[in-house]
C-alpha positions as CSV (number, residue, x, y, z in Angstrom):
1,M,8.4,-13.0,2.1
2,K,5.2,-12.2,3.8
3,L,4.3,-9.5,6.4
4,R,1.7,-9.9,9.0
5,E,-1.0,-7.2,8.6
6,G,-0.9,-4.3,11.0
7,T,2.6,-5.1,12.3
8,L,3.8,-1.5,12.2
9,G,1.4,1.1,13.5
10,S,1.3,4.7,12.2
11,G,3.2,5.9,15.2
12,N,6.3,3.9,14.5
13,D,9.1,5.8,12.7
14,A,12.4,4.7,11.2
15,A,14.4,5.4,14.4
16,A,12.1,3.2,16.5
17,L,12.2,0.4,13.9
18,S,16.0,0.6,13.8
19,D,16.2,0.4,17.6
20,R,13.9,-2.7,17.7
21,I,16.1,-4.4,15.1
22,L,19.3,-3.5,16.8
23,C,18.0,-4.7,20.2
24,H,17.4,-8.1,18.7
25,L,20.7,-8.1,16.9
26,A,22.7,-7.1,20.0
27,S,21.0,-9.8,22.0
28,I,21.7,-12.5,19.4
29,C,25.3,-11.4,18.7
30,G,26.1,-10.8,22.3
31,T,27.6,-7.4,21.8
32,D,26.4,-3.8,21.9
33,E,28.9,-2.9,19.3
34,V,26.2,-3.5,16.7
35,R,24.4,-0.5,18.1
36,T,27.4,1.8,18.2
37,N,29.1,0.8,14.9
38,P,26.5,0.6,12.0
39,D,29.2,-0.5,9.6
40,L,30.6,-3.3,11.7
41,A,31.5,-6.2,9.4
42,L,29.4,-8.8,11.1
43,Y,30.5,-12.0,9.3
44,E,34.1,-10.9,8.7
45,R,34.6,-10.1,12.4
46,E,32.7,-13.3,13.3
47,V,30.1,-11.5,15.3
48,M,27.4,-13.2,13.2
49,D,27.4,-16.8,11.8
50,S,24.9,-19.1,10.1
51,M,23.2,-20.1,13.4
52,K,22.9,-16.6,14.6
53,T,21.5,-15.5,11.2
54,V,18.8,-18.1,11.5
55,E,18.1,-17.0,15.1
56,F,17.9,-13.4,14.0
57,I,15.5,-14.4,11.1
58,L,13.2,-16.1,13.6
59,A,13.4,-13.0,15.9
60,M,12.3,-10.8,12.9
61,E,9.4,-13.1,12.2
62,G,8.3,-13.0,15.8
63,E,8.7,-9.2,16.1
64,F,7.4,-8.1,12.7
65,G,5.7,-11.2,11.2
66,L,8.4,-10.9,8.5
67,H,9.1,-14.2,6.8
68,V,12.6,-14.4,5.3
69,S,14.0,-17.7,3.9
70,P,17.6,-18.3,4.9
71,A,18.1,-19.6,1.3
72,E,17.2,-16.2,-0.2
73,L,19.7,-14.2,1.9
74,E,23.3,-13.5,0.8
75,R,25.8,-12.6,3.5
76,Q,26.5,-9.3,1.7
77,T,22.8,-8.3,2.1
78,W,23.2,-8.5,5.9
79,A,26.9,-7.8,6.1
80,T,26.6,-4.8,8.6
81,P,23.9,-3.6,11.0
82,R,23.2,-0.7,8.6
83,K,22.6,-3.1,5.7
84,I,20.3,-5.3,7.9
85,I,18.2,-2.3,8.9
86,A,17.9,-1.1,5.3
87,D,16.9,-4.6,4.1
88,I,14.3,-5.1,6.8
89,Q,12.8,-1.6,6.3
90,Q,12.6,-2.4,2.5
91,R,10.9,-5.7,3.2
92,L,8.4,-4.2,5.6
93,N,7.6,-1.4,3.1
94,S,7.1,-3.8,0.2
């Protein structure tokens, strides 16, 4: 995982970051339920699948310069919108 320098400015806070992540997730999944239900079981409810996961990874790379290999992800890590936000925040702060 690599992060592009200067991706997050000092004015960005956790809420703004979460909103940016959820915006991409809602667009890719085709539902705003990811915004309203942070514990939505994305894979169990078939809101997210392998192709959408790759699309989302590419969106995170474009938005934040965050490089995540699909091979390093387990579905449990990104099982819900809340878990996705927490994982991306951790990766960006590493």
